C-alpha positions in Angstrom: 66.3 -45.3 66.3 70.0 -45.0 66.0 72.2 -42.9 68.3 75.8 -41.8 67.5 78.1 -39.7 69.6 81.3 -37.8 69.0 83.5 -35.0 70.5 83.2 -31.8 68.5 85.0 -28.4 68.9 84.2 -27.7 72.5 81.0 -29.8 72.7 79.7 -33.4 72.9 77.5 -34.3 70.0 74.6 -36.8 70.4 72.9 -37.5 67.1 69.7 -39.5 66.7 67.9 -40.8 63.6 64.6 -42.5 63.2 61.6 -42.1 65.4 61.7 -41.2 69.1 58.5 -42.8 70.5 57.5 -44.9 73.5 59.5 -47.8 72.1 62.8 -46.0 71.4 62.7 -43.2 74.1 64.3 -45.5 76.7 67.3 -45.9 74.5 67.8 -42.2 74.3 67.0 -41.8 78.0 70.0 -44.2 78.7 72.3 -41.7 76.9 71.2 -38.1 77.0 70.9 -37.3 80.8 74.3 -38.9 81.4 76.0 -37.0 78.6 74.7 -33.6 79.7 76.0 -34.3 83.2 79.4 -35.5 81.9 80.0 -32.6 79.4 79.7 -28.9 79.9 78.2 -28.4 76.5 76.1 -31.0 74.6 74.4 -30.8 71.2 71.5 -33.1 70.6 71.2 -33.3 66.8 67.7 -34.3 65.6 68.3 -33.8 61.8 67.7 -37.5 61.2 64.6 -37.7 63.4 61.2 -37.7 61.7 58.9 -38.0 64.7 59.0 -37.3 68.4 56.2 -38.5 70.7 55.4 -37.3 74.3 57.8 -40.0 75.5 60.6 -38.4 73.6 59.7 -34.9 74.9 60.0 -36.3 78.4 63.5 -37.5 77.7 64.5 -34.1 76.3 63.0 -32.4 79.4 64.9 -34.8 81.7 68.1 -34.0 79.8 67.6 -30.3 80.1 66.9 -30.6 83.8 70.1 -32.6 84.2 72.1 -30.0 82.3 70.8 -27.1 84.3 71.3 -29.0 87.6 75.0 -29.4 86.7 75.4 -25.8 85.3 75.8 -27.3 81.8 74.3 -26.4 78.5 72.2 -28.4 76.0 71.3 -27.3 72.5 68.9 -29.1 70.2 69.7 -28.8 66.5 68.2 -29.9 63.2 64.6 -30.1 64.1 62.4 -30.9 61.1 59.3 -28.8 60.6 57.2 -31.7 62.0 59.4 -32.1 65.1 59.5 -28.4 65.6 55.7 -28.3 65.5 55.6 -30.9 68.3 57.8 -28.7 70.4 55.7 -25.6 69.6 52.4 -27.3 70.4 53.6 -28.8 73.6 55.0 -25.5 74.8 58.6 -26.9 74.9 60.1 -24.5 72.4 60.9 -21.7 74.9 62.4 -24.2 77.4 65.2 -25.2 75.0 68.0 -23.6 73.1 67.3 -24.6 69.5 69.6 -24.1 66.6 69.1 -24.8 62.9 72.1 -27.2 62.6 75.2 -28.4 64.4 77.3 -25.5 63.3 74.7 -23.0 64.6 74.5 -25.1 67.8 78.3 -24.8 68.3 78.0 -21.0 67.7 75.2 -20.8 70.3 77.4 -22.5 72.9 80.3 -20.1 72.4 
């Protein structure tokens, strides 16, 4: 998995690509919770992610809890149908703000 980050118009963007599984989830866990605590608005772009395991879901949940604890916002964007299905089946979809793409994520944060 690769992770890139950049400042956008009013939000911090964290973009992942590859698979988020038990091997790569610790790499994301080292980034996401910190960023949502440091920035009032964070977009986690998953457009390049083909697969998310339960270990990845745990990292997203940890990120969401960190965001809420700090009064900050986290939006997930770019979920492929397969990744969106994992969120649906696990019951995570209603927990997260999910947008189609980064532009829609920025709009949701405004």
